[in-house]
N, C-alpha and C positions, 0 to 999 in steps of 0.2 A: 157846472162842475160840482161834484160832491165836496163837502167841507174837508174831508180827509183825503182828497185826491193828492197824489204826489205833486210837488212843485215842479214847474217847468224850468228849463234853463233860463228863460227870460225872467222868471220870478226870482231865481237865484241871483242873476246879474243885478236886478233891481235892489235886492237885499244887500248885496256887496256894495253897490254904489251908495245906498242909503247909509251905510256905515263909513263911507269915505274910503273904502278899500279899492285901490287900483287893481284892475284885472285885465288880462289880455287873453283872447280866445282865438285859437286856430281851428278851423273846420277841416276835417279829413275823412277818408273812408273809415267805416266802422272797424275798430280793432277789438279783438276779444282776449288777446293774450299779450304779455310783455314782448314776446318774440315778434308778434305782428307789428308792434308799435316802434320797433327799433329804427325803422326808416325815417321817423320823425325827429330823431335826435338833433340833426344838423339844423333843422328849421326852428326847433323850440329849445332854447337854452334852459338850464336849471336842473333840479333834481326831479327825476321822473319816478312815479309811484307804482307800487304793487300793493293791493289791499286784500287782507285776509279776514273774512267774516266768520268768526268762530264762536262757539259756545262752550261753557264749562259743564261739569256734572250737575250743577244746580240750575241749568238752563239760563244762566246769565250770559248775555251776548256781548261780544267785543268786536270792534273793528280795528285791526292792526294796519297802519299805513306806514310802509317802509320803502326804502329806495328799491327801484325795480330789480336790481341784481342781488339784493341782500338775501341771506338765508335765515329762516326762522326755524328754530328747533321746536316743533309742535309737541314734542314729548316733555319739554322743560319750560316752555314759555309761560305756563300757568303760574309757576313760582315767581315770575317777574311781574306779571300783571295783576296778581292777586286773585287768580281764578281758583275754583274749587275742583281739584283733580285735573286730570289731563283734559285737553280741549279737543273738540272735533269741529268740522266745518258746519256752519249753520245752513239750514235748508233754504232753497230759493224762495219759498213762500214767505219765510220770515224776513228775508232780505228785502222783498218787495213791501211787506207789511211795515217794517220798521224804518227802512231807509229810502223806499220808493224807487229802487233801481233793480235791474235784472242782472244775473250773472254776466260778467264781461263788461259791465258798466259800473262796478262797485267803486265808490269814491268817498273821500272824507267829506265832500260837500253833501253827502246824504244826511248829515247831521240836521240839515234844514227840515227834513221830513220826520225826524225822530222827536216829535213833540211831547211824547210821554216819557222820554228818558229811558228807553228800553236798552240802549246800547252804550257801552263804555268805549270811548274813543282813545286809542293809544297811538301816539305819533312817535316813531323811532327817533331817538336823539341824533343819530347820524344824519338822517334825512333833514331834521330841523336845523342842522348846521349849514345847510344850503341857504343861499340868499333867496332863491326863488324855488317854489315847489309847484309841480304841474299835476293837475288832477282832472279827471273827466267832469264836465259840468252836468252831471246826472244822466248822461248818455255817452255812449262810447264812440260817437262820431265827431268829437271835438276834444280839445285839450285846453284847459284854462290855467294860466300862469298867475301866481299870486305870491307875494312876499311871505316867507315862512312865519314871521311874527303875525302877519295879518290872518293867516290860516287859524292860528290860536284865537285871535280876536273874533273871527267869524264864529268859531265853535262856541266861544263863551257867549256870544250874542244869541246863539240858538238855545242857550240854557245848559250847555255841556262844559265841563271842566276837563279838557283832554289831559291825559297822562302823557308826559314826555319822558320816555324810558328807553334805555338801550335794550331792544328786544331781538337784535340781529347778531349773528356770529360772523 
């Protein structure tokens, strides 16, 4: 495998285990939207996520991780996250280049692939109030549960200092 190939879910799990972070994963049919994943709620407790890969006017990239039903005002969120001017969605090519995932599989765990620090990770404060946070493990055919505090610890271990901000309305 090339040196810069995206990490696999097994490599992600090994990284989490190496940090002493407990994690539990449930395999399921691929889901591409929040609406498709609703059927999993009874099986997987905790806060379920929606991820927005966005960029500002200066081509700085952000990943907003919020509770699945939360609303983000894309016309105003730049003022909260420190973006330069209004934001727009990042292209799929940059999503793969920076986070090693495809649209529909966007996840905070993508921080493991952002070795050059191209993305600022923003965790919504309301989501982080949950004891458990659920994210895709780099693919959309499974959901991994992790303690919210351990998600921050994971990000810091990847070299990122996530911003925990109230970005939802």
